[in-house]
N, CA, C and O atoms as a GROMACS GRO file, in nm:
protein
  572
    1MET      N    1  -0.251  -2.671   0.454
    1MET     CA    2  -0.315  -2.485   0.471
    1MET      C    3  -0.410  -2.506   0.378
    1MET      O    4  -0.415  -2.583   0.281
    2ASN      N    5  -0.488  -2.423   0.423
    2ASN     CA    6  -0.579  -2.352   0.360
    2ASN      C    7  -0.581  -2.265   0.277
    2ASN      O    8  -0.615  -2.156   0.322
    3LEU      N    9  -0.554  -2.269   0.152
    3LEU     CA   10  -0.496  -2.152   0.066
    3LEU      C   11  -0.620  -2.013   0.058
    3LEU      O   12  -0.601  -1.892   0.039
    4ARG      N   13  -0.732  -2.082   0.080
    4ARG     CA   14  -0.849  -1.978   0.114
    4ARG      C   15  -0.814  -1.858   0.216
    4ARG      O   16  -0.837  -1.747   0.169
    5GLU      N   17  -0.763  -1.861   0.347
    5GLU     CA   18  -0.758  -1.817   0.426
    5GLU      C   19  -0.579  -1.818   0.485
    5GLU      O   20  -0.554  -1.825   0.606
    6SER      N   21  -0.469  -1.809   0.379
    6SER     CA   22  -0.351  -1.817   0.411
    6SER      C   23  -0.329  -1.704   0.387
    6SER      O   24  -0.384  -1.652   0.290
    7TRP      N   25  -0.238  -1.626   0.474
    7TRP     CA   26  -0.226  -1.467   0.471
    7TRP      C   27  -0.075  -1.469   0.369
    7TRP      O   28  -0.039  -1.360   0.324
    8ILE      N   29  -0.010  -1.565   0.344
    8ILE     CA   30   0.099  -1.548   0.265
    8ILE      C   31   0.051  -1.578   0.117
    8ILE      O   32   0.125  -1.533   0.029
    9LEU      N   33  -0.028  -1.625   0.088
    9LEU     CA   34  -0.145  -1.586  -0.079
    9LEU      C   35  -0.155  -1.474  -0.069
    9LEU      O   36  -0.082  -1.395  -0.128
   10PHE      N   37  -0.261  -1.436   0.022
   10PHE     CA   38  -0.296  -1.270  -0.008
   10PHE      C   39  -0.225  -1.162   0.006
   10PHE      O   40  -0.269  -1.051  -0.024
   11ALA      N   41  -0.076  -1.189   0.064
   11ALA     CA   42   0.038  -1.108   0.098
   11ALA      C   43   0.127  -1.158  -0.055
   11ALA      O   44   0.214  -1.078  -0.089
   12LEU      N   45   0.116  -1.241  -0.116
   12LEU     CA   46   0.168  -1.235  -0.281
   12LEU      C   47   0.081  -1.170  -0.339
   12LEU      O   48   0.133  -1.073  -0.394
   13GLY      N   49  -0.057  -1.178  -0.358
   13GLY     CA   50  -0.131  -1.117  -0.424
   13GLY      C   51  -0.141  -0.986  -0.420
   13GLY      O   52  -0.175  -0.918  -0.517
   14SER      N   53  -0.111  -0.942  -0.307
   14SER     CA   54  -0.087  -0.769  -0.262
   14SER      C   55   0.000  -0.738  -0.356
   14SER      O   56  -0.026  -0.665  -0.451
   15ALA      N   57   0.146  -0.813  -0.328
   15ALA     CA   58   0.303  -0.782  -0.376
   15ALA      C   59   0.240  -0.781  -0.549
   15ALA      O   60   0.261  -0.689  -0.628
   16PHE      N   61   0.180  -0.877  -0.572
   16PHE     CA   62   0.142  -0.896  -0.753
   16PHE      C   63   0.075  -0.759  -0.822
   16PHE      O   64   0.094  -0.698  -0.927
   17PHE      N   65   0.000  -0.746  -0.720
   17PHE     CA   66  -0.102  -0.608  -0.784
   17PHE      C   67  -0.057  -0.472  -0.793
   17PHE      O   68  -0.082  -0.379  -0.870
   18ALA      N   69   0.059  -0.499  -0.631
   18ALA     CA   70   0.118  -0.371  -0.571
   18ALA      C   71   0.182  -0.351  -0.736
   18ALA      O   72   0.137  -0.250  -0.789
   19GLY      N   73   0.248  -0.406  -0.796
   19GLY     CA   74   0.367  -0.446  -0.927
   19GLY      C   75   0.238  -0.370  -1.026
   19GLY      O   76   0.249  -0.252  -1.060
   20LEU      N   77   0.133  -0.442  -1.060
   20LEU     CA   78   0.089  -0.399  -1.176
   20LEU      C   79   0.005  -0.255  -1.128
   20LEU      O   80  -0.090  -0.236  -1.204
   21THR      N   81   0.016  -0.164  -1.038
   21THR     CA   82  -0.055  -0.068  -0.996
   21THR      C   83   0.053   0.042  -1.002
   21THR      O   84   0.020   0.154  -0.963
   22ALA      N   85   0.190   0.020  -1.052
   22ALA     CA   86   0.324   0.081  -1.031
   22ALA      C   87   0.313   0.066  -1.199
   22ALA      O   88   0.297   0.178  -1.249
   23LEU      N   89   0.317  -0.053  -1.309
   23LEU     CA   90   0.311  -0.010  -1.382
   23LEU      C   91   0.188   0.070  -1.468
   23LEU      O   92   0.203   0.155  -1.556
   24PHE      N   93   0.076   0.021  -1.420
   24PHE     CA   94  -0.052   0.096  -1.488
   24PHE      C   95  -0.056   0.222  -1.416
   24PHE      O   96  -0.145   0.298  -1.457
   25GLY      N   97   0.019   0.267  -1.316
   25GLY     CA   98  -0.015   0.421  -1.293
   25GLY      C   99   0.078   0.518  -1.377
   25GLY      O  100   0.060   0.627  -1.430
   26LYS      N  101   0.186   0.430  -1.366
   26LYS     CA  102   0.303   0.507  -1.518
   26LYS      C  103   0.250   0.558  -1.622
   26LYS      O  104   0.265   0.665  -1.681
   27ILE      N  105   0.165   0.441  -1.642
   27ILE     CA  106   0.115   0.476  -1.802
   27ILE      C  107  -0.012   0.570  -1.815
   27ILE      O  108  -0.050   0.629  -1.917
   28GLY      N  109  -0.071   0.570  -1.686
   28GLY     CA  110  -0.209   0.644  -1.653
   28GLY      C  111  -0.206   0.763  -1.626
   28GLY      O  112  -0.297   0.844  -1.642
   29VAL      N  113  -0.073   0.785  -1.571
   29VAL     CA  114  -0.057   0.939  -1.494
   29VAL      C  115   0.008   1.013  -1.634
   29VAL      O  116   0.015   1.135  -1.623
   30ALA      N  117   0.039   0.976  -1.719
   30ALA     CA  118   0.101   1.036  -1.817
   30ALA      C  119  -0.006   1.146  -1.886
   30ALA      O  120  -0.125   1.121  -1.910
   31GLY      N  121   0.039   1.230  -1.903
   31GLY     CA  122  -0.049   1.368  -1.966
   31GLY      C  123  -0.170   1.401  -1.901
   31GLY      O  124  -0.264   1.443  -1.968
   32ILE      N  125  -0.182   1.380  -1.718
   32ILE     CA  126  -0.284   1.432  -1.639
   32ILE      C  127  -0.217   1.439  -1.550
   32ILE      O  128  -0.108   1.384  -1.538
   33ASN      N  129  -0.276   1.516  -1.463
   33ASN     CA  130  -0.228   1.581  -1.360
   33ASN      C  131  -0.231   1.424  -1.255
   33ASN      O  132  -0.323   1.342  -1.257
   34SER      N  133  -0.131   1.417  -1.188
   34SER     CA  134  -0.112   1.331  -1.081
   34SER      C  135  -0.249   1.350  -0.968
   34SER      O  136  -0.333   1.260  -0.972
   35ASN      N  137  -0.266   1.447  -0.884
   35ASN     CA  138  -0.354   1.458  -0.788
   35ASN      C  139  -0.525   1.394  -0.846
   35ASN      O  140  -0.608   1.334  -0.779
   36LEU      N  141  -0.533   1.436  -1.000
   36LEU     CA  142  -0.643   1.405  -1.039
   36LEU      C  143  -0.691   1.237  -1.100
   36LEU      O  144  -0.802   1.186  -1.121
   37ALA      N  145  -0.556   1.188  -1.116
   37ALA     CA  146  -0.512   1.053  -1.139
   37ALA      C  147  -0.528   0.949  -1.025
   37ALA      O  148  -0.574   0.835  -1.018
   38THR      N  149  -0.454   1.064  -0.916
   38THR     CA  150  -0.504   0.966  -0.763
   38THR      C  151  -0.679   0.971  -0.731
   38THR      O  152  -0.726   0.888  -0.653
   39PHE      N  153  -0.762   1.064  -0.792
   39PHE     CA  154  -0.865   1.066  -0.748
   39PHE      C  155  -0.927   0.933  -0.830
   39PHE      O  156  -0.978   0.835  -0.776
   40ILE      N  157  -0.912   0.951  -0.963
   40ILE     CA  158  -0.966   0.879  -1.048
   40ILE      C  159  -0.963   0.738  -1.005
   40ILE      O  160  -1.060   0.663  -1.023
   41ARG      N  161  -0.828   0.693  -0.936
   41ARG     CA  162  -0.782   0.581  -0.853
   41ARG      C  163  -0.888   0.511  -0.777
   41ARG      O  164  -0.948   0.404  -0.786
   42THR      N  165  -0.886   0.629  -0.687
   42THR     CA  166  -1.004   0.624  -0.550
   42THR      C  167  -1.114   0.591  -0.583
   42THR      O  168  -1.163   0.479  -0.564
   43ILE      N  169  -1.180   0.709  -0.650
   43ILE     CA  170  -1.310   0.630  -0.727
   43ILE      C  171  -1.313   0.488  -0.772
   43ILE      O  172  -1.393   0.423  -0.706
   44VAL      N  173  -1.245   0.415  -0.871
   44VAL     CA  174  -1.244   0.286  -0.899
   44VAL      C  175  -1.246   0.203  -0.753
   44VAL      O  176  -1.346   0.137  -0.722
   45ILE      N  177  -1.159   0.208  -0.688
   45ILE     CA  178  -1.093   0.147  -0.596
   45ILE      C  179  -1.252   0.127  -0.497
   45ILE      O  180  -1.289   0.018  -0.452
   46LEU      N  181  -1.323   0.253  -0.480
   46LEU     CA  182  -1.439   0.227  -0.427
   46LEU      C  183  -1.527   0.163  -0.479
   46LEU      O  184  -1.571   0.073  -0.408
   47GLY      N  185  -1.578   0.174  -0.592
   47GLY     CA  186  -1.646   0.095  -0.657
   47GLY      C  187  -1.597  -0.102  -0.681
   47GLY      O  188  -1.684  -0.188  -0.670
   48VAL      N  189  -1.518  -0.121  -0.698
   48VAL     CA  190  -1.424  -0.213  -0.667
   48VAL      C  191  -1.484  -0.283  -0.530
   48VAL      O  192  -1.555  -0.383  -0.527
   49THR      N  193  -1.448  -0.221  -0.443
   49THR     CA  194  -1.454  -0.242  -0.315
   49THR      C  195  -1.609  -0.247  -0.297
   49THR      O  196  -1.637  -0.365  -0.276
   50ALA      N  197  -1.712  -0.176  -0.297
   50ALA     CA  198  -1.863  -0.166  -0.277
   50ALA      C  199  -1.944  -0.284  -0.362
   50ALA      O  200  -2.064  -0.311  -0.348
   51ALA      N  201  -1.825  -0.364  -0.478
   51ALA     CA  202  -1.923  -0.426  -0.576
   51ALA      C  203  -1.868  -0.577  -0.484
   51ALA      O  204  -1.940  -0.674  -0.509
   52ILE      N  205  -1.779  -0.599  -0.409
   52ILE     CA  206  -1.649  -0.721  -0.322
   52ILE      C  207  -1.778  -0.694  -0.229
   52ILE      O  208  -1.855  -0.787  -0.249
   53LEU      N  209  -1.835  -0.596  -0.128
   53LEU     CA  210  -1.894  -0.610  -0.026
   53LEU      C  211  -2.044  -0.653  -0.068
   53LEU      O  212  -2.097  -0.735   0.006
   54SER      N  213  -2.096  -0.619  -0.146
   54SER     CA  214  -2.216  -0.688  -0.192
   54SER      C  215  -2.222  -0.802  -0.246
   54SER      O  216  -2.318  -0.872  -0.215
   55LEU      N  217  -2.139  -0.847  -0.326
   55LEU     CA  218  -2.143  -0.963  -0.338
   55LEU      C  219  -2.114  -1.107  -0.245
   55LEU      O  220  -2.147  -1.225  -0.247
   56ARG      N  221  -2.047  -1.032  -0.180
   56ARG     CA  222  -2.046  -1.128  -0.034
   56ARG      C  223  -2.120  -1.094   0.088
   56ARG      O  224  -2.118  -1.169   0.185
   57ASP      N  225  -2.181  -0.993   0.086
   57ASP     CA  226  -2.286  -0.959   0.198
   57ASP      C  227  -2.237  -0.897   0.289
   57ASP      O  228  -2.322  -0.858   0.370
   58GLU      N  229  -2.132  -0.870   0.313
   58GLU     CA  230  -2.059  -0.792   0.403
   58GLU      C  231  -2.070  -0.655   0.467
   58GLU      O  232  -1.994  -0.606   0.551
   59TRP      N  233  -2.188  -0.597   0.406
   59TRP     CA  234  -2.197  -0.483   0.434
   59TRP      C  235  -2.256  -0.437   0.621
   59TRP      O  236  -2.327  -0.515   0.684
   60ARG      N  237  -2.211  -0.312   0.676
   60ARG     CA  238  -2.280  -0.331   0.798
   60ARG      C  239  -2.324  -0.213   0.842
   60ARG      O  240  -2.272  -0.113   0.793
   61ALA      N  241  -2.423  -0.198   0.936
   61ALA     CA  242  -2.459  -0.074   0.988
   61ALA      C  243  -2.344   0.037   1.056
   61ALA      O  244  -2.325   0.033   1.177
   62PRO      N  245  -2.296   0.101   0.999
   62PRO     CA  246  -2.182   0.211   1.067
   62PRO      C  247  -2.202   0.234   1.234
   62PRO      O  248  -2.106   0.257   1.308
   63SER      N  249  -2.319   0.226   1.273
   63SER     CA  250  -2.324   0.239   1.420
   63SER      C  251  -2.281   0.126   1.503
   63SER      O  252  -2.266   0.136   1.625
   64THR      N  253  -2.263   0.021   1.436
   64THR     CA  254  -2.227  -0.079   1.517
   64THR      C  255  -2.075  -0.115   1.493
   64THR      O  256  -2.026  -0.211   1.553
   65ILE      N  257  -2.003  -0.043   1.410
   65ILE     CA  258  -1.820  -0.031   1.431
   65ILE      C  259  -1.810   0.063   1.528
   65ILE      O  260  -1.866   0.173   1.535
   66GLU      N  261  -1.719   0.000   1.615
   66GLU     CA  262  -1.645   0.124   1.749
   66GLU      C  263  -1.543   0.295   1.690
   66GLU      O  264  -1.475   0.320   1.591
   67PRO      N  265  -1.580   0.369   1.800
   67PRO     CA  266  -1.564   0.482   1.725
   67PRO      C  267  -1.379   0.492   1.728
   67PRO      O  268  -1.318   0.588   1.682
   68LYS      N  269  -1.312   0.373   1.790
   68LYS     CA  270  -1.164   0.338   1.779
   68LYS      C  271  -1.139   0.314   1.649
   68LYS      O  272  -1.068   0.389   1.582
   69THR      N  273  -1.208   0.184   1.595
   69THR     CA  274  -1.223   0.211   1.465
   69THR      C  275  -1.249   0.278   1.358
   69THR      O  276  -1.212   0.265   1.241
   70TRP      N  277  -1.307   0.340   1.404
   70TRP     CA  278  -1.322   0.465   1.333
   70TRP      C  279  -1.224   0.570   1.285
   70TRP      O  280  -1.192   0.617   1.176
   71LEU      N  281  -1.188   0.586   1.419
   71LEU     CA  282  -1.075   0.655   1.415
   71LEU      C  283  -0.913   0.611   1.326
   71LEU      O  284  -0.847   0.687   1.254
   72PHE      N  285  -0.887   0.489   1.354
   72PHE     CA  286  -0.787   0.447   1.318
   72PHE      C  287  -0.757   0.425   1.181
   72PHE      O  288  -0.646   0.445   1.131
   73LEU      N  289  -0.921   0.358   1.084
   73LEU     CA  290  -0.949   0.337   0.961
   73LEU      C  291  -0.919   0.479   0.893
   73LEU      O  292  -0.848   0.486   0.793
   74ALA      N  293  -0.989   0.617   0.965
   74ALA     CA  294  -0.995   0.738   0.910
   74ALA      C  295  -0.843   0.729   0.903
   74ALA      O  296  -0.800   0.689   0.795
   75LEU      N  297  -0.729   0.768   1.022
   75LEU     CA  298  -0.610   0.794   0.996
   75LEU      C  299  -0.538   0.745   0.877
   75LEU      O  300  -0.453   0.800   0.808
   76SER      N  301  -0.606   0.597   0.868
   76SER     CA  302  -0.516   0.500   0.757
   76SER      C  303  -0.575   0.560   0.645
   76SER      O  304  -0.491   0.577   0.556
   77GLY      N  305  -0.684   0.596   0.616
   77GLY     CA  306  -0.714   0.662   0.492
   77GLY      C  307  -0.660   0.748   0.459
   77GLY      O  308  -0.643   0.764   0.338
   78VAL      N  309  -0.604   0.852   0.564
   78VAL     CA  310  -0.556   0.990   0.508
   78VAL      C  311  -0.448   0.930   0.476
   78VAL      O  312  -0.424   0.944   0.356
   79ALA      N  313  -0.365   0.864   0.538
   79ALA     CA  314  -0.232   0.817   0.515
   79ALA      C  315  -0.188   0.727   0.395
   79ALA      O  316  -0.074   0.721   0.349
   80THR      N  317  -0.296   0.662   0.356
   80THR     CA  318  -0.314   0.612   0.222
   80THR      C  319  -0.317   0.717   0.116
   80THR      O  320  -0.235   0.733   0.026
   81GLY      N  321  -0.401   0.771   0.137
   81GLY     CA  322  -0.454   0.906   0.021
   81GLY      C  323  -0.313   0.959   0.013
   81GLY      O  324  -0.278   0.954  -0.105
   82LEU      N  325  -0.218   1.008   0.088
   82LEU     CA  326  -0.092   1.096   0.114
   82LEU      C  327  -0.007   1.022   0.024
   82LEU      O  328   0.057   1.067  -0.071
   83SER      N  329  -0.013   0.917   0.058
   83SER     CA  330   0.100   0.810   0.006
   83SER      C  331   0.058   0.780  -0.170
   83SER      O  332   0.141   0.773  -0.260
   84TRP      N  333  -0.040   0.770  -0.181
   84TRP     CA  334  -0.065   0.780  -0.338
   84TRP      C  335  -0.076   0.884  -0.373
   84TRP      O  336  -0.083   0.881  -0.496
   85LEU      N  337  -0.084   1.026  -0.322
   85LEU     CA  338  -0.054   1.153  -0.399
   85LEU      C  339   0.067   1.149  -0.468
   85LEU      O  340   0.095   1.171  -0.586
   86CYS      N  341   0.154   1.104  -0.340
   86CYS     CA  342   0.330   1.139  -0.331
   86CYS      C  343   0.359   1.004  -0.444
   86CYS      O  344   0.424   1.029  -0.545
   87TYR      N  345   0.322   0.902  -0.426
   87TYR     CA  346   0.355   0.776  -0.559
   87TYR      C  347   0.314   0.816  -0.704
   87TYR      O  348   0.392   0.781  -0.793
   88TYR      N  349   0.206   0.884  -0.739
   88TYR     CA  350   0.151   0.916  -0.853
   88TYR      C  351   0.261   1.060  -0.894
   88TYR      O  352   0.310   1.104  -0.998
   89ARG      N  353   0.262   1.084  -0.801
   89ARG     CA  354   0.350   1.257  -0.896
   89ARG      C  355   0.514   1.189  -0.883
   89ARG      O  356   0.596   1.237  -0.963
   90ALA      N  357   0.565   1.080  -0.785
   90ALA     CA  358   0.664   1.066  -0.803
   90ALA      C  359   0.662   0.978  -0.955
   90ALA      O  360   0.733   1.024  -1.044
   91LEU      N  361   0.587   0.863  -0.981
   91LEU     CA  362   0.568   0.786  -1.067
   91LEU      C  363   0.582   0.894  -1.213
   91LEU      O  364   0.660   0.870  -1.306
   92GLN      N  365   0.497   1.004  -1.209
   92GLN     CA  366   0.472   1.130  -1.319
   92GLN      C  367   0.628   1.179  -1.379
   92GLN      O  368   0.645   1.208  -1.497
   93LEU      N  369   0.739   1.182  -1.273
   93LEU     CA  370   0.872   1.234  -1.263
   93LEU      C  371   0.983   1.167  -1.304
   93LEU      O  372   1.086   1.202  -1.363
   94GLY      N  373   0.938   1.055  -1.258
   94GLY     CA  374   1.087   0.943  -1.200
   94GLY      C  375   1.049   0.856  -1.288
   94GLY      O  376   0.944   0.868  -1.350
   95ALA      N  377   1.155   0.734  -1.307
   95ALA     CA  378   1.083   0.599  -1.350
   95ALA      C  379   1.050   0.519  -1.273
   95ALA      O  380   1.097   0.509  -1.160
   96VAL      N  381   0.943   0.431  -1.333
   96VAL     CA  382   0.901   0.308  -1.222
   96VAL      C  383   0.987   0.244  -1.191
   96VAL      O  384   0.963   0.213  -1.074
   97SER      N  385   1.092   0.193  -1.226
   97SER     CA  386   1.231   0.118  -1.158
   97SER      C  387   1.334   0.156  -1.096
   97SER      O  388   1.439   0.093  -1.080
   98LYS      N  389   1.293   0.306  -1.046
   98LYS     CA  390   1.319   0.362  -0.928
   98LYS      C  391   1.227   0.391  -0.808
   98LYS      O  392   1.256   0.381  -0.689
   99VAL      N  393   1.082   0.437  -0.876
   99VAL     CA  394   0.991   0.497  -0.772
   99VAL      C  395   0.972   0.375  -0.691
   99VAL      O  396   1.010   0.372  -0.574
  100ALA      N  397   0.907   0.258  -0.757
  100ALA     CA  398   0.900   0.120  -0.672
  100ALA      C  399   0.967   0.106  -0.585
  100ALA      O  400   0.919   0.140  -0.477
  101PRO      N  401   1.101   0.053  -0.584
  101PRO     CA  402   1.201   0.057  -0.496
  101PRO      C  403   1.166   0.117  -0.356
  101PRO      O  404   1.146   0.077  -0.242
  102ILE      N  405   1.172   0.245  -0.431
  102ILE     CA  406   1.160   0.362  -0.292
  102ILE      C  407   1.036   0.308  -0.256
  102ILE      O  408   1.044   0.254  -0.146
  103ASP      N  409   0.945   0.302  -0.297
  103ASP     CA  410   0.830   0.304  -0.222
  103ASP      C  411   0.827   0.186  -0.134
  103ASP      O  412   0.784   0.182  -0.018
  104LYS      N  413   0.868   0.110  -0.189
  104LYS     CA  414   0.886  -0.018  -0.087
  104LYS      C  415   0.959  -0.030   0.044
  104LYS      O  416   0.929  -0.102   0.140
  105LEU      N  417   1.038   0.034   0.035
  105LEU     CA  418   1.083   0.115   0.202
  105LEU      C  419   0.983   0.122   0.304
  105LEU      O  420   0.998   0.119   0.426
  106SER      N  421   0.840   0.133   0.209
  106SER     CA  422   0.745   0.096   0.334
  106SER      C  423   0.755   0.008   0.446
  106SER      O  424   0.740   0.021   0.568
  107VAL      N  425   0.795  -0.126   0.335
  107VAL     CA  426   0.825  -0.224   0.490
  107VAL      C  427   0.873  -0.208   0.590
  107VAL      O  428   0.839  -0.241   0.703
  108VAL      N  429   1.011  -0.123   0.527
  108VAL     CA  430   1.117  -0.071   0.652
  108VAL      C  431   1.029  -0.024   0.761
  108VAL      O  432   1.021  -0.071   0.874
  109PHE      N  433   0.966   0.074   0.711
  109PHE     CA  434   0.879   0.214   0.820
  109PHE      C  435   0.790   0.123   0.880
  109PHE      O  436   0.790   0.117   1.003
  110ALA      N  437   0.708   0.042   0.807
  110ALA     CA  438   0.605  -0.068   0.898
  110ALA      C  439   0.672  -0.159   0.992
  110ALA      O  440   0.618  -0.198   1.096
  111ILE      N  441   0.794  -0.193   0.952
  111ILE     CA  442   0.876  -0.260   1.072
  111ILE      C  443   0.858  -0.188   1.165
  111ILE      O  444   0.774  -0.205   1.253
  112LEU      N  445   0.960  -0.074   1.152
  112LEU     CA  446   0.964   0.013   1.286
  112LEU      C  447   0.881   0.059   1.338
  112LEU      O  448   0.884   0.087   1.458
  113LEU      N  449   0.778   0.081   1.258
  113LEU     CA  450   0.671   0.162   1.339
  113LEU      C  451   0.554   0.037   1.401
  113LEU      O  452   0.464   0.060   1.481
  114GLY      N  453   0.576  -0.049   1.361
  114GLY     CA  454   0.503  -0.169   1.441
  114GLY      C  455   0.577  -0.212   1.571
  114GLY      O  456   0.510  -0.262   1.661
  115ALA      N  457   0.733  -0.192   1.590
  115ALA     CA  458   0.804  -0.229   1.700
  115ALA      C  459   0.794  -0.091   1.820
  115ALA      O  460   0.838  -0.095   1.935
  116LEU      N  461   0.734   0.010   1.763
  116LEU     CA  462   0.760   0.136   1.834
  116LEU      C  463   0.628   0.168   1.931
  116LEU      O  464   0.614   0.221   2.041
  117PHE      N  465   0.512   0.094   1.807
  117PHE     CA  466   0.366   0.168   1.863
  117PHE      C  467   0.289   0.054   1.888
  117PHE      O  468   0.192   0.095   1.952
  118VAL      N  469   0.276  -0.106   1.867
  118VAL     CA  470   0.220  -0.186   1.888
  118VAL      C  471   0.309  -0.318   1.937
  118VAL      O  472   0.270  -0.435   1.943
  119GLY      N  473   0.381  -0.288   1.955
  119GLY     CA  474   0.495  -0.408   2.066
  119GLY      C  475   0.525  -0.508   1.965
  119GLY      O  476   0.547  -0.618   2.018
  120GLU      N  477   0.532  -0.508   1.863
  120GLU     CA  478   0.565  -0.620   1.744
  120GLU      C  479   0.737  -0.630   1.775
  120GLU      O  480   0.815  -0.543   1.811
  121SER      N  481   0.759  -0.773   1.744
  121SER     CA  482   0.935  -0.790   1.779
  121SER      C  483   1.026  -0.749   1.742
  121SER      O  484   0.996  -0.810   1.639
  122LEU      N  485   1.110  -0.706   1.720
  122LEU     CA  486   1.210  -0.680   1.612
  122LEU      C  487   1.324  -0.772   1.625
  122LEU      O  488   1.425  -0.750   1.693
  123SER      N  489   1.304  -0.860   1.566
  123SER     CA  490   1.397  -0.991   1.539
  123SER      C  491   1.511  -0.970   1.463
  123SER      O  492   1.512  -0.876   1.383
  124TRP      N  493   1.612  -1.047   1.479
  124TRP     CA  494   1.701  -1.022   1.386
  124TRP      C  495   1.681  -1.084   1.240
  124TRP      O  496   1.742  -1.013   1.161
  125PRO      N  497   1.636  -1.160   1.195
  125PRO     CA  498   1.579  -1.183   1.097
  125PRO      C  499   1.508  -1.078   1.029
  125PRO      O  500   1.535  -1.042   0.915
  126VAL      N  501   1.375  -1.009   1.136
  126VAL     CA  502   1.307  -0.951   1.067
  126VAL      C  503   1.395  -0.776   1.061
  126VAL      O  504   1.340  -0.690   0.990
  127ALA      N  505   1.522  -0.739   1.134
  127ALA     CA  506   1.573  -0.676   1.101
  127ALA      C  507   1.704  -0.668   1.011
  127ALA      O  508   1.764  -0.569   0.971
  128ILE      N  509   1.731  -0.804   0.993
  128ILE     CA  510   1.879  -0.820   0.888
  128ILE      C  511   1.760  -0.833   0.757
  128ILE      O  512   1.822  -0.812   0.652
  129GLY      N  513   1.645  -0.854   0.735
  129GLY     CA  514   1.518  -0.875   0.593
  129GLY      C  515   1.514  -0.730   0.573
  129GLY      O  516   1.529  -0.691   0.457
  130GLY      N  517   1.490  -0.608   0.701
  130GLY     CA  518   1.488  -0.468   0.698
  130GLY      C  519   1.584  -0.437   0.612
  130GLY      O  520   1.579  -0.413   0.492
  131GLY      N  521   1.671  -0.441   0.687
  131GLY     CA  522   1.828  -0.413   0.610
  131GLY      C  523   1.866  -0.415   0.474
  131GLY      O  524   1.920  -0.330   0.405
  132LEU      N  525   1.819  -0.548   0.446
  132LEU     CA  526   1.817  -0.616   0.302
  132LEU      C  527   1.758  -0.532   0.215
  132LEU      O  528   1.820  -0.504   0.112
  133ILE      N  529   1.610  -0.469   0.240
  133ILE     CA  530   1.520  -0.416   0.148
  133ILE      C  531   1.636  -0.309   0.164
  133ILE      O  532   1.722  -0.324   0.077
  134VAL      N  533   1.662  -0.206   0.252
  134VAL     CA  534   1.704  -0.064   0.215
  134VAL      C  535   1.805  -0.080   0.135
  134VAL      O  536   1.802  -0.034   0.021
  135ALA      N  537   1.916  -0.151   0.186
  135ALA     CA  538   2.059  -0.181   0.055
  135ALA      C  539   2.006  -0.176  -0.100
  135ALA      O  540   2.042  -0.098  -0.188
  136GLY      N  541   1.908  -0.285  -0.106
  136GLY     CA  542   1.829  -0.300  -0.241
  136GLY      C  543   1.802  -0.187  -0.302
  136GLY      O  544   1.871  -0.162  -0.401
  137SER      N  545   1.699  -0.091  -0.264
  137SER     CA  546   1.640   0.011  -0.240
  137SER      C  547   1.757   0.096  -0.320
  137SER      O  548   1.732   0.139  -0.433
  138ILE      N  549   1.890   0.122  -0.257
  138ILE     CA  550   1.944   0.214  -0.282
  138ILE      C  551   2.077   0.168  -0.396
  138ILE      O  552   2.150   0.243  -0.461
  139VAL      N  553   2.077   0.007  -0.392
  139VAL     CA  554   2.112  -0.021  -0.538
  139VAL      C  555   2.048  -0.036  -0.648
  139VAL      O  556   2.103  -0.057  -0.757
  140MET      N  557   1.933  -0.028  -0.630
  140MET     CA  558   1.827  -0.007  -0.746
  140MET      C  559   1.811   0.119  -0.782
  140MET      O  560   1.810   0.134  -0.904
  141ILE      N  561   1.797   0.232  -0.706
  141ILE     CA  562   1.823   0.393  -0.738
  141ILE      C  563   1.952   0.397  -0.761
  141ILE      O  564   1.978   0.444  -0.871
  142ALA      N  565   2.071   0.356  -0.678
  142ALA     CA  566   2.194   0.452  -0.730
  142ALA      C  567   2.235   0.406  -0.876
  142ALA      O  568   2.312   0.477  -0.940
  143PHE      N  569   2.193   0.304  -0.923
  143PHE     CA  570   2.254   0.270  -1.060
  143PHE      C  571   2.153   0.268  -1.155
  143PHE      O  572   2.181   0.243  -1.273
   0.00000   0.00000   0.00000
């Protein structure tokens, strides 16, 4: 398996950095409005992403991108922004050990939305895994 091309490696990286996001966000949002904290985070993300695009020479002319791609990336951006605004406010109000498990219910929503809207199969292993995520979240926030 080529590690540079492995979706598993990138998924684990995503999980690790999401864990750091929760920790750093909890510390960073103390003493500042959660919406302003989200705005600052967004500016940093823009800078990091622009640097990566530049270093890898991956920029494209906007006119070469299909309208459908623009639409769905814009909708994804709106959803991401709303998610981050909610997430930072939740971190400001609650313990990171309670907020993060609820946030990870996004996996369950993604499974259901993938099955409903893009025809992904809902197999028994996927359903059981999703159920375990729900159960784990409940256990972590209830006690």
